[in-house]
LUMLUMDREN-2810 file (N, C-alpha, C; in Angstrom, 1 decimal):
<atoms>
<atom><aa>M</aa><ch>A</ch><at>N</at><xx>57.5</xx><yy>134.5</yy><zz>112.4</zz></atom>
<atom><aa>M</aa><ch>A</ch><at>CA</at><xx>58.5</xx><yy>135.6</yy><zz>112.3</zz></atom>
<atom><aa>M</aa><ch>A</ch><at>C</at><xx>58.3</xx><yy>136.6</yy><zz>113.3</zz></atom>
<atom><aa>S</aa><ch>A</ch><at>N</at><xx>59.3</xx><yy>137.0</yy><zz>113.9</zz></atom>
<atom><aa>S</aa><ch>A</ch><at>CA</at><xx>59.2</xx><yy>138.1</yy><zz>114.9</zz></atom>
<atom><aa>S</aa><ch>A</ch><at>C</at><xx>59.5</xx><yy>139.4</yy><zz>114.3</zz></atom>
<atom><aa>S</aa><ch>A</ch><at>N</at><xx>59.0</xx><yy>140.5</yy><zz>114.9</zz></atom>
<atom><aa>S</aa><ch>A</ch><at>CA</at><xx>59.1</xx><yy>141.8</yy><zz>114.3</zz></atom>
<atom><aa>S</aa><ch>A</ch><at>C</at><xx>60.2</xx><yy>142.6</yy><zz>115.1</zz></atom>
<atom><aa>T</aa><ch>A</ch><at>N</at><xx>61.1</xx><yy>141.9</yy><zz>115.7</zz></atom>
<atom><aa>T</aa><ch>A</ch><at>CA</at><xx>62.2</xx><yy>142.7</yy><zz>116.4</zz></atom>
<atom><aa>T</aa><ch>A</ch><at>C</at><xx>63.2</xx><yy>143.3</yy><zz>115.5</zz></atom>
<atom><aa>T</aa><ch>A</ch><at>N</at><xx>63.7</xx><yy>144.4</yy><zz>115.9</zz></atom>
<atom><aa>T</aa><ch>A</ch><at>CA</at><xx>64.7</xx><yy>145.1</yy><zz>115.0</zz></atom>
<atom><aa>T</aa><ch>A</ch><at>C</at><xx>66.1</xx><yy>144.9</yy><zz>115.7</zz></atom>
<atom><aa>R</aa><ch>A</ch><at>N</at><xx>67.1</xx><yy>144.7</yy><zz>114.9</zz></atom>
<atom><aa>R</aa><ch>A</ch><at>CA</at><xx>68.4</xx><yy>144.6</yy><zz>115.5</zz></atom>
<atom><aa>R</aa><ch>A</ch><at>C</at><xx>69.1</xx><yy>145.9</yy><zz>115.4</zz></atom>
<atom><aa>E</aa><ch>A</ch><at>N</at><xx>69.9</xx><yy>146.2</yy><zz>116.4</zz></atom>
<atom><aa>E</aa><ch>A</ch><at>CA</at><xx>70.7</xx><yy>147.4</yy><zz>116.4</zz></atom>
<atom><aa>E</aa><ch>A</ch><at>C</at><xx>72.0</xx><yy>147.1</yy><zz>115.6</zz></atom>
<atom><aa>P</aa><ch>A</ch><at>N</at><xx>72.4</xx><yy>148.0</yy><zz>114.7</zz></atom>
<atom><aa>P</aa><ch>A</ch><at>CA</at><xx>73.6</xx><yy>147.8</yy><zz>113.9</zz></atom>
<atom><aa>P</aa><ch>A</ch><at>C</at><xx>74.8</xx><yy>148.0</yy><zz>114.8</zz></atom>
<atom><aa>S</aa><ch>A</ch><at>N</at><xx>75.9</xx><yy>147.2</yy><zz>114.5</zz></atom>
<atom><aa>S</aa><ch>A</ch><at>CA</at><xx>77.1</xx><yy>147.3</yy><zz>115.4</zz></atom>
<atom><aa>S</aa><ch>A</ch><at>C</at><xx>78.0</xx><yy>148.4</yy><zz>115.0</zz></atom>
<atom><aa>Y</aa><ch>A</ch><at>N</at><xx>78.0</xx><yy>148.9</yy><zz>113.8</zz></atom>
<atom><aa>Y</aa><ch>A</ch><at>CA</at><xx>78.8</xx><yy>149.9</yy><zz>113.3</zz></atom>
<atom><aa>Y</aa><ch>A</ch><at>C</at><xx>80.3</xx><yy>149.5</yy><zz>113.4</zz></atom>
<atom><aa>L</aa><ch>A</ch><at>N</at><xx>80.6</xx><yy>148.2</yy><zz>113.4</zz></atom>
<atom><aa>L</aa><ch>A</ch><at>CA</at><xx>82.0</xx><yy>147.8</yy><zz>113.5</zz></atom>
<atom><aa>L</aa><ch>A</ch><at>C</at><xx>82.8</xx><yy>148.3</yy><zz>112.3</zz></atom>
<atom><aa>T</aa><ch>A</ch><at>N</at><xx>82.2</xx><yy>148.2</yy><zz>111.1</zz></atom>
<atom><aa>T</aa><ch>A</ch><at>CA</at><xx>82.9</xx><yy>148.6</yy><zz>109.9</zz></atom>
<atom><aa>T</aa><ch>A</ch><at>C</at><xx>83.2</xx><yy>150.1</yy><zz>109.9</zz></atom>
<atom><aa>L</aa><ch>A</ch><at>N</at><xx>82.3</xx><yy>150.9</yy><zz>110.4</zz></atom>
<atom><aa>L</aa><ch>A</ch><at>CA</at><xx>82.6</xx><yy>152.4</yy><zz>110.6</zz></atom>
<atom><aa>L</aa><ch>A</ch><at>C</at><xx>83.7</xx><yy>152.6</yy><zz>111.5</zz></atom>
<atom><aa>R</aa><ch>A</ch><at>N</at><xx>83.7</xx><yy>151.9</yy><zz>112.6</zz></atom>
<atom><aa>R</aa><ch>A</ch><at>CA</at><xx>84.8</xx><yy>152.1</yy><zz>113.6</zz></atom>
<atom><aa>R</aa><ch>A</ch><at>C</at><xx>86.1</xx><yy>151.7</yy><zz>113.0</zz></atom>
<atom><aa>L</aa><ch>A</ch><at>N</at><xx>86.2</xx><yy>150.6</yy><zz>112.3</zz></atom>
<atom><aa>L</aa><ch>A</ch><at>CA</at><xx>87.4</xx><yy>150.1</yy><zz>111.7</zz></atom>
<atom><aa>L</aa><ch>A</ch><at>C</at><xx>87.9</xx><yy>151.1</yy><zz>110.6</zz></atom>
<atom><aa>L</aa><ch>A</ch><at>N</at><xx>87.0</xx><yy>151.6</yy><zz>109.9</zz></atom>
<atom><aa>L</aa><ch>A</ch><at>CA</at><xx>87.4</xx><yy>152.6</yy><zz>108.8</zz></atom>
<atom><aa>L</aa><ch>A</ch><at>C</at><xx>88.0</xx><yy>153.9</yy><zz>109.5</zz></atom>
<atom><aa>C</aa><ch>A</ch><at>N</at><xx>87.4</xx><yy>154.3</yy><zz>110.6</zz></atom>
<atom><aa>C</aa><ch>A</ch><at>CA</at><xx>87.9</xx><yy>155.5</yy><zz>111.3</zz></atom>
<atom><aa>C</aa><ch>A</ch><at>C</at><xx>89.3</xx><yy>155.2</yy><zz>111.8</zz></atom>
<atom><aa>A</aa><ch>A</ch><at>N</at><xx>89.5</xx><yy>154.0</yy><zz>112.4</zz></atom>
<atom><aa>A</aa><ch>A</ch><at>CA</at><xx>90.8</xx><yy>153.6</yy><zz>113.0</zz></atom>
<atom><aa>A</aa><ch>A</ch><at>C</at><xx>91.8</xx><yy>153.5</yy><zz>111.9</zz></atom>
<atom><aa>N</aa><ch>A</ch><at>N</at><xx>91.4</xx><yy>153.0</yy><zz>110.7</zz></atom>
<atom><aa>N</aa><ch>A</ch><at>CA</at><xx>92.3</xx><yy>152.8</yy><zz>109.6</zz></atom>
<atom><aa>N</aa><ch>A</ch><at>C</at><xx>92.8</xx><yy>154.1</yy><zz>109.1</zz></atom>
<atom><aa>A</aa><ch>A</ch><at>N</at><xx>91.9</xx><yy>155.0</yy><zz>108.9</zz></atom>
<atom><aa>A</aa><ch>A</ch><at>CA</at><xx>92.2</xx><yy>156.4</yy><zz>108.4</zz></atom>
<atom><aa>A</aa><ch>A</ch><at>C</at><xx>93.2</xx><yy>157.1</yy><zz>109.3</zz></atom>
<atom><aa>V</aa><ch>A</ch><at>N</at><xx>92.9</xx><yy>157.1</yy><zz>110.6</zz></atom>
<atom><aa>V</aa><ch>A</ch><at>CA</at><xx>93.7</xx><yy>157.7</yy><zz>111.6</zz></atom>
<atom><aa>V</aa><ch>A</ch><at>C</at><xx>95.1</xx><yy>157.1</yy><zz>111.6</zz></atom>
<atom><aa>G</aa><ch>A</ch><at>N</at><xx>95.1</xx><yy>155.7</yy><zz>111.6</zz></atom>
<atom><aa>G</aa><ch>A</ch><at>CA</at><xx>96.4</xx><yy>155.0</yy><zz>111.6</zz></atom>
<atom><aa>G</aa><ch>A</ch><at>C</at><xx>97.3</xx><yy>155.3</yy><zz>110.4</zz></atom>
<atom><aa>M</aa><ch>A</ch><at>N</at><xx>96.6</xx><yy>155.4</yy><zz>109.2</zz></atom>
<atom><aa>M</aa><ch>A</ch><at>CA</at><xx>97.4</xx><yy>155.7</yy><zz>108.0</zz></atom>
<atom><aa>M</aa><ch>A</ch><at>C</at><xx>98.0</xx><yy>157.1</yy><zz>108.1</zz></atom>
<atom><aa>V</aa><ch>A</ch><at>N</at><xx>97.2</xx><yy>158.1</yy><zz>108.5</zz></atom>
<atom><aa>V</aa><ch>A</ch><at>CA</at><xx>97.8</xx><yy>159.4</yy><zz>108.7</zz></atom>
<atom><aa>V</aa><ch>A</ch><at>C</at><xx>98.9</xx><yy>159.5</yy><zz>109.7</zz></atom>
<atom><aa>A</aa><ch>A</ch><at>N</at><xx>98.7</xx><yy>158.8</yy><zz>110.8</zz></atom>
<atom><aa>A</aa><ch>A</ch><at>CA</at><xx>99.8</xx><yy>158.7</yy><zz>111.8</zz></atom>
<atom><aa>A</aa><ch>A</ch><at>C</at><xx>101.1</xx><yy>158.1</yy><zz>111.2</zz></atom>
<atom><aa>F</aa><ch>A</ch><at>N</at><xx>100.9</xx><yy>157.0</yy><zz>110.4</zz></atom>
<atom><aa>F</aa><ch>A</ch><at>CA</at><xx>102.1</xx><yy>156.4</yy><zz>109.8</zz></atom>
<atom><aa>F</aa><ch>A</ch><at>C</at><xx>102.8</xx><yy>157.3</yy><zz>108.9</zz></atom>
<atom><aa>L</aa><ch>A</ch><at>N</at><xx>102.1</xx><yy>158.0</yy><zz>108.1</zz></atom>
<atom><aa>L</aa><ch>A</ch><at>CA</at><xx>102.7</xx><yy>158.9</yy><zz>107.1</zz></atom>
<atom><aa>L</aa><ch>A</ch><at>C</at><xx>103.4</xx><yy>160.1</yy><zz>107.8</zz></atom>
<atom><aa>L</aa><ch>A</ch><at>N</at><xx>102.8</xx><yy>160.7</yy><zz>108.8</zz></atom>
<atom><aa>L</aa><ch>A</ch><at>CA</at><xx>103.4</xx><yy>161.8</yy><zz>109.6</zz></atom>
<atom><aa>L</aa><ch>A</ch><at>C</at><xx>104.6</xx><yy>161.3</yy><zz>110.4</zz></atom>
<atom><aa>A</aa><ch>A</ch><at>N</at><xx>104.5</xx><yy>160.1</yy><zz>111.0</zz></atom>
<atom><aa>A</aa><ch>A</ch><at>CA</at><xx>105.7</xx><yy>159.6</yy><zz>111.8</zz></atom>
<atom><aa>A</aa><ch>A</ch><at>C</at><xx>106.8</xx><yy>159.2</yy><zz>110.8</zz></atom>
<atom><aa>F</aa><ch>A</ch><at>N</at><xx>106.5</xx><yy>158.7</yy><zz>109.7</zz></atom>
<atom><aa>F</aa><ch>A</ch><at>CA</at><xx>107.6</xx><yy>158.4</yy><zz>108.7</zz></atom>
<atom><aa>F</aa><ch>A</ch><at>C</at><xx>108.2</xx><yy>159.6</yy><zz>108.2</zz></atom>
<atom><aa>L</aa><ch>A</ch><at>N</at><xx>107.5</xx><yy>160.7</yy><zz>108.0</zz></atom>
<atom><aa>L</aa><ch>A</ch><at>CA</at><xx>108.1</xx><yy>161.9</yy><zz>107.5</zz></atom>
<atom><aa>L</aa><ch>A</ch><at>C</at><xx>109.0</xx><yy>162.5</yy><zz>108.5</zz></atom>
<atom><aa>V</aa><ch>A</ch><at>N</at><xx>108.6</xx><yy>162.4</yy><zz>109.8</zz></atom>
<atom><aa>V</aa><ch>A</ch><at>CA</at><xx>109.4</xx><yy>163.0</yy><zz>110.9</zz></atom>
<atom><aa>V</aa><ch>A</ch><at>C</at><xx>110.6</xx><yy>162.2</yy><zz>111.2</zz></atom>
<atom><aa>A</aa><ch>A</ch><at>N</at><xx>110.4</xx><yy>160.9</yy><zz>111.5</zz></atom>
<atom><aa>A</aa><ch>A</ch><at>CA</at><xx>111.4</xx><yy>160.0</yy><zz>112.0</zz></atom>
<atom><aa>A</aa><ch>A</ch><at>C</at><xx>112.2</xx><yy>159.3</yy><zz>110.9</zz></atom>
<atom><aa>R</aa><ch>A</ch><at>N</at><xx>111.7</xx><yy>159.2</yy><zz>109.7</zz></atom>
<atom><aa>R</aa><ch>A</ch><at>CA</at><xx>112.4</xx><yy>158.5</yy><zz>108.6</zz></atom>
<atom><aa>R</aa><ch>A</ch><at>C</at><xx>112.7</xx><yy>157.0</yy><zz>109.0</zz></atom>
<atom><aa>E</aa><ch>A</ch><at>N</at><xx>112.0</xx><yy>156.4</yy><zz>109.9</zz></atom>
<atom><aa>E</aa><ch>A</ch><at>CA</at><xx>112.2</xx><yy>155.0</yy><zz>110.2</zz></atom>
<atom><aa>E</aa><ch>A</ch><at>C</at><xx>110.9</xx><yy>154.3</yy><zz>110.2</zz></atom>
<atom><aa>F</aa><ch>A</ch><at>N</at><xx>110.9</xx><yy>153.1</yy><zz>109.5</zz></atom>
<atom><aa>F</aa><ch>A</ch><at>CA</at><xx>109.7</xx><yy>152.4</yy><zz>109.3</zz></atom>
<atom><aa>F</aa><ch>A</ch><at>C</at><xx>109.1</xx><yy>151.8</yy><zz>110.6</zz></atom>
<atom><aa>A</aa><ch>A</ch><at>N</at><xx>110.0</xx><yy>151.3</yy><zz>111.5</zz></atom>
<atom><aa>A</aa><ch>A</ch><at>CA</at><xx>109.5</xx><yy>150.7</yy><zz>112.7</zz></atom>
<atom><aa>A</aa><ch>A</ch><at>C</at><xx>108.9</xx><yy>151.8</yy><zz>113.6</zz></atom>
<atom><aa>V</aa><ch>A</ch><at>N</at><xx>109.4</xx><yy>153.0</yy><zz>113.7</zz></atom>
<atom><aa>V</aa><ch>A</ch><at>CA</at><xx>108.8</xx><yy>154.0</yy><zz>114.5</zz></atom>
<atom><aa>V</aa><ch>A</ch><at>C</at><xx>107.5</xx><yy>154.4</yy><zz>113.9</zz></atom>
<atom><aa>A</aa><ch>A</ch><at>N</at><xx>107.4</xx><yy>154.5</yy><zz>112.6</zz></atom>
<atom><aa>A</aa><ch>A</ch><at>CA</at><xx>106.1</xx><yy>154.8</yy><zz>111.9</zz></atom>
<atom><aa>A</aa><ch>A</ch><at>C</at><xx>105.1</xx><yy>153.8</yy><zz>112.2</zz></atom>
<atom><aa>M</aa><ch>A</ch><at>N</at><xx>105.5</xx><yy>152.5</yy><zz>112.2</zz></atom>
<atom><aa>M</aa><ch>A</ch><at>CA</at><xx>104.5</xx><yy>151.4</yy><zz>112.4</zz></atom>
<atom><aa>M</aa><ch>A</ch><at>C</at><xx>104.0</xx><yy>151.5</yy><zz>113.8</zz></atom>
<atom><aa>V</aa><ch>A</ch><at>N</at><xx>104.9</xx><yy>151.7</yy><zz>114.8</zz></atom>
<atom><aa>V</aa><ch>A</ch><at>CA</at><xx>104.4</xx><yy>151.8</yy><zz>116.2</zz></atom>
<atom><aa>V</aa><ch>A</ch><at>C</at><xx>103.5</xx><yy>152.9</yy><zz>116.4</zz></atom>
<atom><aa>A</aa><ch>A</ch><at>N</at><xx>103.8</xx><yy>154.1</yy><zz>115.8</zz></atom>
<atom><aa>A</aa><ch>A</ch><at>CA</at><xx>102.9</xx><yy>155.2</yy><zz>115.9</zz></atom>
<atom><aa>A</aa><ch>A</ch><at>C</at><xx>101.6</xx><yy>154.9</yy><zz>115.2</zz></atom>
<atom><aa>A</aa><ch>A</ch><at>N</at><xx>101.6</xx><yy>154.3</yy><zz>114.1</zz></atom>
<atom><aa>A</aa><ch>A</ch><at>CA</at><xx>100.3</xx><yy>154.0</yy><zz>113.4</zz></atom>
<atom><aa>A</aa><ch>A</ch><at>C</at><xx>99.4</xx><yy>153.0</yy><zz>114.2</zz></atom>
<atom><aa>V</aa><ch>A</ch><at>N</at><xx>100.0</xx><yy>152.0</yy><zz>114.8</zz></atom>
<atom><aa>V</aa><ch>A</ch><at>CA</at><xx>99.3</xx><yy>151.1</yy><zz>115.6</zz></atom>
<atom><aa>V</aa><ch>A</ch><at>C</at><xx>98.7</xx><yy>151.8</yy><zz>116.9</zz></atom>
<atom><aa>L</aa><ch>A</ch><at>N</at><xx>99.5</xx><yy>152.5</yy><zz>117.6</zz></atom>
<atom><aa>L</aa><ch>A</ch><at>CA</at><xx>99.0</xx><yy>153.2</yy><zz>118.8</zz></atom>
<atom><aa>L</aa><ch>A</ch><at>C</at><xx>97.9</xx><yy>154.2</yy><zz>118.5</zz></atom>
<atom><aa>V</aa><ch>A</ch><at>N</at><xx>98.2</xx><yy>155.1</yy><zz>117.5</zz></atom>
<atom><aa>V</aa><ch>A</ch><at>CA</at><xx>97.2</xx><yy>156.1</yy><zz>117.2</zz></atom>
<atom><aa>V</aa><ch>A</ch><at>C</at><xx>95.9</xx><yy>155.4</yy><zz>116.5</zz></atom>
<atom><aa>G</aa><ch>A</ch><at>N</at><xx>96.1</xx><yy>154.4</yy><zz>115.8</zz></atom>
<atom><aa>G</aa><ch>A</ch><at>CA</at><xx>95.0</xx><yy>153.6</yy><zz>115.2</zz></atom>
<atom><aa>G</aa><ch>A</ch><at>C</at><xx>94.1</xx><yy>153.1</yy><zz>116.3</zz></atom>
<atom><aa>A</aa><ch>A</ch><at>N</at><xx>94.7</xx><yy>152.5</yy><zz>117.4</zz></atom>
<atom><aa>A</aa><ch>A</ch><at>CA</at><xx>94.0</xx><yy>152.0</yy><zz>118.5</zz></atom>
<atom><aa>A</aa><ch>A</ch><at>C</at><xx>93.2</xx><yy>153.1</yy><zz>119.2</zz></atom>
<atom><aa>I</aa><ch>A</ch><at>N</at><xx>93.9</xx><yy>154.2</yy><zz>119.4</zz></atom>
<atom><aa>I</aa><ch>A</ch><at>CA</at><xx>93.2</xx><yy>155.3</yy><zz>120.0</zz></atom>
<atom><aa>I</aa><ch>A</ch><at>C</at><xx>92.0</xx><yy>155.8</yy><zz>119.1</zz></atom>
<atom><aa>G</aa><ch>A</ch><at>N</at><xx>92.3</xx><yy>155.8</yy><zz>117.8</zz></atom>
<atom><aa>G</aa><ch>A</ch><at>CA</at><xx>91.2</xx><yy>156.2</yy><zz>116.9</zz></atom>
<atom><aa>G</aa><ch>A</ch><at>C</at><xx>90.0</xx><yy>155.3</yy><zz>116.9</zz></atom>
<atom><aa>Y</aa><ch>A</ch><at>N</at><xx>90.3</xx><yy>154.0</yy><zz>117.1</zz></atom>
<atom><aa>Y</aa><ch>A</ch><at>CA</at><xx>89.2</xx><yy>153.0</yy><zz>117.2</zz></atom>
<atom><aa>Y</aa><ch>A</ch><at>C</at><xx>88.3</xx><yy>153.3</yy><zz>118.4</zz></atom>
<atom><aa>V</aa><ch>A</ch><at>N</at><xx>89.0</xx><yy>153.6</yy><zz>119.6</zz></atom>
<atom><aa>V</aa><ch>A</ch><at>CA</at><xx>88.3</xx><yy>153.8</yy><zz>120.8</zz></atom>
<atom><aa>V</aa><ch>A</ch><at>C</at><xx>87.5</xx><yy>155.2</yy><zz>120.7</zz></atom>
<atom><aa>A</aa><ch>A</ch><at>N</at><xx>88.2</xx><yy>156.2</yy><zz>120.1</zz></atom>
<atom><aa>A</aa><ch>A</ch><at>CA</at><xx>87.6</xx><yy>157.5</yy><zz>120.0</zz></atom>
<atom><aa>A</aa><ch>A</ch><at>C</at><xx>86.5</xx><yy>157.5</yy><zz>118.9</zz></atom>
<atom><aa>S</aa><ch>A</ch><at>N</at><xx>86.4</xx><yy>156.5</yy><zz>118.0</zz></atom>
<atom><aa>S</aa><ch>A</ch><at>CA</at><xx>85.4</xx><yy>156.6</yy><zz>117.0</zz></atom>
<atom><aa>S</aa><ch>A</ch><at>C</at><xx>84.0</xx><yy>156.3</yy><zz>117.5</zz></atom>
<atom><aa>S</aa><ch>A</ch><at>N</at><xx>83.9</xx><yy>156.1</yy><zz>118.8</zz></atom>
<atom><aa>S</aa><ch>A</ch><at>CA</at><xx>82.6</xx><yy>156.0</yy><zz>119.4</zz></atom>
<atom><aa>S</aa><ch>A</ch><at>C</at><xx>81.8</xx><yy>157.3</yy><zz>119.2</zz></atom>
<atom><aa>V</aa><ch>A</ch><at>N</at><xx>82.5</xx><yy>158.4</yy><zz>119.1</zz></atom>
<atom><aa>V</aa><ch>A</ch><at>CA</at><xx>81.8</xx><yy>159.7</yy><zz>118.9</zz></atom>
<atom><aa>V</aa><ch>A</ch><at>C</at><xx>81.1</xx><yy>159.6</yy><zz>117.5</zz></atom>
<atom><aa>V</aa><ch>A</ch><at>N</at><xx>81.9</xx><yy>159.1</yy><zz>116.5</zz></atom>
<atom><aa>V</aa><ch>A</ch><at>CA</at><xx>81.4</xx><yy>159.0</yy><zz>115.1</zz></atom>
<atom><aa>V</aa><ch>A</ch><at>C</at><xx>80.2</xx><yy>158.0</yy><zz>115.1</zz></atom>
<atom><aa>V</aa><ch>A</ch><at>N</at><xx>80.3</xx><yy>156.9</yy><zz>115.8</zz></atom>
<atom><aa>V</aa><ch>A</ch><at>CA</at><xx>79.2</xx><yy>155.9</yy><zz>115.9</zz></atom>
<atom><aa>V</aa><ch>A</ch><at>C</at><xx>78.0</xx><yy>156.5</yy><zz>116.5</zz></atom>
<atom><aa>E</aa><ch>A</ch><at>N</at><xx>78.2</xx><yy>157.3</yy><zz>117.6</zz></atom>
<atom><aa>E</aa><ch>A</ch><at>CA</at><xx>77.0</xx><yy>157.9</yy><zz>118.2</zz></atom>
<atom><aa>E</aa><ch>A</ch><at>C</at><xx>76.3</xx><yy>158.9</yy><zz>117.3</zz></atom>
<atom><aa>Y</aa><ch>A</ch><at>N</at><xx>77.1</xx><yy>159.6</yy><zz>116.5</zz></atom>
<atom><aa>Y</aa><ch>A</ch><at>CA</at><xx>76.5</xx><yy>160.5</yy><zz>115.5</zz></atom>
<atom><aa>Y</aa><ch>A</ch><at>C</at><xx>75.8</xx><yy>159.8</yy><zz>114.4</zz></atom>
<atom><aa>A</aa><ch>A</ch><at>N</at><xx>76.4</xx><yy>158.7</yy><zz>114.0</zz></atom>
<atom><aa>A</aa><ch>A</ch><at>CA</at><xx>75.8</xx><yy>157.9</yy><zz>112.9</zz></atom>
<atom><aa>A</aa><ch>A</ch><at>C</at><xx>74.5</xx><yy>157.2</yy><zz>113.4</zz></atom>
<atom><aa>S</aa><ch>A</ch><at>N</at><xx>74.5</xx><yy>156.8</yy><zz>114.6</zz></atom>
<atom><aa>S</aa><ch>A</ch><at>CA</at><xx>73.3</xx><yy>156.0</yy><zz>115.1</zz></atom>
<atom><aa>S</aa><ch>A</ch><at>C</at><xx>72.3</xx><yy>156.9</yy><zz>115.8</zz></atom>
<atom><aa>A</aa><ch>A</ch><at>N</at><xx>72.5</xx><yy>158.2</yy><zz>115.8</zz></atom>
<atom><aa>A</aa><ch>A</ch><at>CA</at><xx>71.5</xx><yy>159.1</yy><zz>116.5</zz></atom>
<atom><aa>A</aa><ch>A</ch><at>C</at><xx>70.2</xx><yy>159.1</yy><zz>115.7</zz></atom>
<atom><aa>D</aa><ch>A</ch><at>N</at><xx>69.1</xx><yy>159.0</yy><zz>116.4</zz></atom>
<atom><aa>D</aa><ch>A</ch><at>CA</at><xx>67.8</xx><yy>159.2</yy><zz>115.7</zz></atom>
<atom><aa>D</aa><ch>A</ch><at>C</at><xx>67.5</xx><yy>160.7</yy><zz>115.5</zz></atom>
<atom><aa>D</aa><ch>A</ch><at>N</at><xx>67.0</xx><yy>160.9</yy><zz>114.3</zz></atom>
<atom><aa>D</aa><ch>A</ch><at>CA</at><xx>66.7</xx><yy>162.3</yy><zz>114.0</zz></atom>
<atom><aa>D</aa><ch>A</ch><at>C</at><xx>65.6</xx><yy>162.9</yy><zz>114.9</zz></atom>
<atom><aa>G</aa><ch>A</ch><at>N</at><xx>64.6</xx><yy>162.2</yy><zz>115.0</zz></atom>
<atom><aa>G</aa><ch>A</ch><at>CA</at><xx>63.5</xx><yy>162.6</yy><zz>115.8</zz></atom>
<atom><aa>G</aa><ch>A</ch><at>C</at><xx>62.7</xx><yy>163.8</yy><zz>115.3</zz></atom>
<atom><aa>G</aa><ch>A</ch><at>N</at><xx>63.0</xx><yy>164.2</yy><zz>114.0</zz></atom>
<atom><aa>G</aa><ch>A</ch><at>CA</at><xx>62.3</xx><yy>165.3</yy><zz>113.4</zz></atom>
<atom><aa>G</aa><ch>A</ch><at>C</at><xx>60.9</xx><yy>165.0</yy><zz>112.9</zz></atom>
<atom><aa>P</aa><ch>A</ch><at>N</at><xx>60.2</xx><yy>165.9</yy><zz>112.3</zz></atom>
<atom><aa>P</aa><ch>A</ch><at>CA</at><xx>58.9</xx><yy>165.7</yy><zz>111.9</zz></atom>
<atom><aa>P</aa><ch>A</ch><at>C</at><xx>58.7</xx><yy>164.7</yy><zz>110.7</zz></atom>
</atoms>
């Protein structure tokens, strides 16, 4: 048995962030445009941006405390 440690991928955290941002974008776009297709496009675009931007959340979650 080796004593190597694996780095977590945080994929679930990134997907949750993207999902939350996408849902909010869908609701706001649907309230403004009143069209389902427009709201879906907005949700997908903003969700994709949220997935990429969630790297900040992942960096925060994976940061070592380094405290005493």
